[in-house]
N, C-alpha and C positions, 0 to 999 in steps of 0.2 A: 410419733408425729413430727416432733420438732427435728429430729434426725432426717426425715424424709424431706421436709421443707429445705433444710440445709443442703441436703444432696441435690435437689432440683435447682436451687440458686446457684450452686457451684457448677453444674452442667451448663446452665444458661450463660454464666460468665464465660466458661471455656469455649462455648460455641461462638459467642460474640467476638472473643479474642481471635479465635481461628478464622472467622470470617473476614476481620480486618486484616489479618496477615496475607490472606489470599488476594484481597484487593491490592494490597501493597505489592505482592510479588508478581502479579499477573496484570500489568497495566492494560489500558483499553487497547493500545496498539498491538498487544500480543493475544488478545482474546480470541478464541475460536467462535465464528459466526457462521451459522448455517445460512447460506445464501438462497434466496427464492429463485426459482430457475423454471424454464420451459424447455421442451424438447422440440427441435426443428428438424425437418428432414433436408436432404441436399438440394432438392428443388427450391425450397424456401430460401436457402442460404444464396443460391445463384441469383434469385430474384430481388436481393436486398440492394437498395440504393445507398449512397454516401458511406462506403466501407473503407476500411484501411486494412491492408495486408502486409504480411512480411514474407518474402520469398523463402526464407529459412524455416518458417512454420506455417506450411500450407493448411495445417489443421486448426488454425486459430484466425479469427477475423474479429474486428470491432466495427460496429455500425450504429448509425442514428435511427432511432424509432420513436415517432411521435414526440420528438423533442427530447429524448433521452438517449444517452450513450450506453450501448450493451456490447458484450462480448460473447462470442460463441465458439465453441471448440468441440472436437471429437477426439476420443482416445483409442478405440478399437474399431467401431462401426462407422464407416464413412457416411452412412445415411442417418446417423443419430447424432445430432449436434446439441450440446447443452448451452443454453443462452442465460447469461446473468447481467444484472444491471451494474454499471460501473459508476463511481462517484466523480466522474469527469464531465466537462461540457463541450468536448469536442473528441473525435475519434483518435485512435492512437495505433500505431504498429510497432511499438516498443515492448516486445514479447520476448520471453526466454522461458526455457523448460530446464530445471535442474533438480535432480533427485537428492534432496538434502538429507533425507534419512536412509537412503538406499533400500527403500521398501516401495512396493507397489508402483504407481504411476510417478513420474517426476512432478515436482510442484510447478505450478504455472505462476510466473512472475510477470506482472504488467506494470508499466509506468505510464502516467498520463498527466494531464493538466486541467486546472480549473482557471479559466481566463476571463478577465473582465476588460473590455476596451471601449473607449469613447473617442470623441473626435480629436482629442489632444493627446491621447496616449492610453496606457492601461497598466494592468498588473496581472500577475499569474502566480499560481501555487503549483508545484510539482508533487505528485502523489506515487507511492509505490504500494502495490498490493502483492501478496503471495497467497495463492489459493491451492488447497489440497484437493486434487481431483480424482483420488482413488475410487470414491463412489460419488455421492452427491457433492456439489461444490461447497467446500468450507473455507472461509477466509481465515488465515492463521497469522496474518501479518498485515498492518496497514500503518504507513507512516507519511507525514507531510514533510518532505526533506529539502525543498528549495523553494525559491520565490524570486521574482523580478518586478521591477517597475520600469516602465518605458515612457519617454516623452517623445513626441514627434517634432518638438521644436516649434519655431515660428514659421508657419505656412507661408508668410509674405516675405521671409527672408531666407528662402532655400533651406528650410529646416534648421536655421541657426539655433543653437541651444539644445539640439536634440541629444538625448543620452539613454543608456540601457544600464540600469543597476541591478546586479544579480548576485544572489547568494545561494549556494548549494552545499548542503551537508553531505560529505562524501560517504557512500555506502558501497562496500565492496562485497560481492556474493562469490564464494568459492564453491568447490564441489560438495562441501559438507558444512558450511558456515556462513554467517552474515557478520560482516565486520563494519561497525558503525563508528565513525569518527566523532570527535567532540562537537557540541553545539556552541557557536559563538553569536549570541544575540546582538552584539555590538555591530555586527556586519549586515544586519537585517536592512534591506532596501527601502522598506517602508513599515510604519508601525503595526499595521494589521497583518503582517506576514504570518505570525502564529504557527510556526513549525512544531512537529511533535517532540516533546521534551523527554524522549527515551534516553536512558543513560548510555554513554559510549561503551564500547567493548565488543565481545565476540559472542554471538548467539548461535545456538544450534537447534535442530529439531529432534524432539524426543517425545515418543508416545503422542504423535500427532499435534504437538504444540511446539512454538518457538520459545526457547528459554535461554536466559543468559548464563554463560559459563563464568560463574562469579570469581574463579581463580585467575582470570585474565582481566586485570584492571590497567587503566591508563593506556588503552590501545591507540596508537597514532598510525593512521593510514599515510603511506608515503605520498606526497603530492605528485600529481601528474606533471610531466615536464612538456 
């Protein structure tokens, strides 16, 4: 009896430690999230108002619906568009398709913004999503990577004192990897910026998930000229 109790306690402890390790190794930004979606036909897509499109990706569109920003895409059937909710507050046409794991459909990369403006200026947060569209849409990457603060200046003095302060953490996506530069909080343009604190380095897609290549440390992306 005593031996059985000891075994149960040991298994419980191992399970707890294993769960903690999983939480540490897979931060929220790399979690796989099944997105709620609906299917639209091509007629519904043509009737959408307030849309944003990219001529390079005619199979993708973002649009506003009842105050929410959504994205619709098709993969094979032009009459079957999958629509998902985006965490932005205005439409975007910043799309890309890259097959990171060289399997199935290319992954859908979407960048957008969360913007708040008033009479004197405003702030914005830049967000990047990567969605696996092999079957149902699954978010495999989400990062808040940039922010800005803008002042319109003195409206009575031709905008004197106007400024735009911006900080963007550089992220480069290649054919098979995501390279994330270091995060420098000292360059935040405002206190509530709150960018994702994912470690810098090289990330790859394996078994449907984005994972860090731990052998590659201290990665530095060359600054754009």
